[in-house]
N, C-alpha and C positions, 0 to 999 in steps of 0.2 A: 446158665445165668449170664455168662459173658455175652452170649448171643442176644439176650434180652436187652442188655445195656447198650450194645451196638445199635439195635433197632431204635431204642429210645433217643440216642444221639442223632441218628439219621432223620428221625421224624422231627426233632427240634430244628434241625438245619433246614428241612423242607418248609417248615412253617415260617422261618425267618426270611425266606425269599432269597433271591440272588444277592451275592456279596457286592456291596457298593464301595468303590475305592474312596478313601478319604482325600480331601483336597490336598495338594502338595504344600508342604511347609516351606517357609522362607528359611534359607540357611542362616544359622546363628552367626552373629558378628563375633570375630575372634576376641577373646579377652586377653589383654596385655597386663601382666602382673610384673611390677618392678620389684626386684629382689636385691637387697643390699649386697655389695661386693663381699665375697668371703674374706675372712681375716687372712693376712698373709701367712703362708705356710713356712716361709723362710724367715730367719732371724733378721731384724732390722739392719744389723751391721752388714749382712750379705747383700741385702737390697741396696743399701747405701753405696757399697763398693761397686756393685754392678751398675748402678745409676751413674756414679762418678765416671766410670770407664766409658759408658755410653756418651756422656757429656763431652769428655775429652776427645772422643772419636767423632764428635759433632752429629751423633745419632740422637737428636733431641726427642723425636717421637718415641724411640725405644727407651729413653731414659725416664720419660715422664711418669709412668706408673710406679716404677721402683723408687724414684725420688719422692713422689707424693706419699707413698706408704712409709718410707723411712723418716720423712719429716713428721708425719703424724705420730710416729713412734718416738719422736724427740731427738732425732739425730740432727744436730745443728747444721753441719755442713750440707746435709740434704735440703734443709730449709733454705739455705743460701741459694743452692742450685734451683730449687723450686721458684724462688723469687726471680732468678734470672730468666727462667722459662716463661714465667707469667709477665714479666716486664717487657720482654722482647716479642712474645707471642711465637717463639720458635717451635713450640710443640702444639700449637693450636691458637686459641683466642688470646689476645693481649688483654691483661687485666691488672692495671697499676695498683688498685686498692688491695687486691689479693697478693700482689708482689710485695707491697709495703708490709702487709701483715706477716708474710713469710720471712722477710728480712728482719723485722722486729723480733719475731719469735727466736730466730737464730742468734740475733744480737744479745737478747736476754739470756740465752744459753751460753754466751761467751765467744761467739764467732765474730772476730774483729772486722772481717770483710763485710759482713752483713750490717754491722753498725755503720760503716762507711756508706754502703749502698743505700741503707735506709735514709741517712742524713742527706745524701746527694739527691735522691729521687723524691724525698718528701719536702724539701725546701721550697719548691714552687707553690706548695699548698699552705705554707706558713704565712699567714696574712698579717701578723703584727709582730712587734718586737718580742713579746713573751713567747710566742710560738717559734720564732726564729732562734731565741735563746735555748729553748727546750730542744730544738732540732740540733743545734750546735753541740749540745751536751753529748749526743751520740758520737760525734767526731772526737770529742775529748776522751770519751770512754775507749774508743778504738785506738787512739794515739797512746793512751796509757797502757794498752796491750801491745805496744810496739808495732803497730801497723803503719808503715811508712806513708802510704797514700793518704791515710786519715790525718797523719801529722801535717802533711803538706796542705790538705784541704782546710784543716783547722787554722794553720798559719795564714792562709790566704784570707779566711774570714776575719781573723784578728787584725791582719794588715789593713783590711778594708772597713772593719767595724761592722760586719754583717752578723747580726745575732749575738754579738758580744762586743764589749768595749774595745775600741781601737787601741792597739799597743804594738808599735813597730819593733820594739826590743824583744818582746815575747814572740812576735811573728818570726823574727830572724832566728831565735833559739829553736823554734819548731821546724823551720825550714832546714836548719842544720841537722836536727834530729832525723828528719825525713831522709836526708842525704846519708847519714850514718846508717840508717836502716836499709840503704841501697835502693831507695825510691828515687828514680832519675828526675821525676817531676818536682822534687823538693828544692 
């Protein structure tokens, strides 16, 4: 029986004729699939600390990813550092809008430096008195948190009447406060 099946297959092949090669196929184009970055496997506090140390060592490229992940997790100081990286472009492309967003997020979480940085870097975009007054409120918030540089910046604005009513007595009080807080620019 096996022999009969083999003869049947051979006769079918003979009837089909010689094998003809199929035309060559074009190679398929590679497919690129974008996959979201995996969630950090380390605690945000660990990422924040490692990012801070990299920033202090001026290893901005090494700090960028840890800082970004820690900021996304709500670590205010990391958002401040992210703002600095974005404002200066130290770890890549410079992006002032993203920097302002990072500073504001950190300020709203209670980081006084970020309130100061937001106010100073956003002021050129404040086109009218209402916008300048709103901007100046960030300095007042940081000064209330005893951030000396913010008190000095607020004093200067009050002295000049930029975004707030001019008041030389209040400006002098704030300059003194900045000095008491050991800010040499006050």
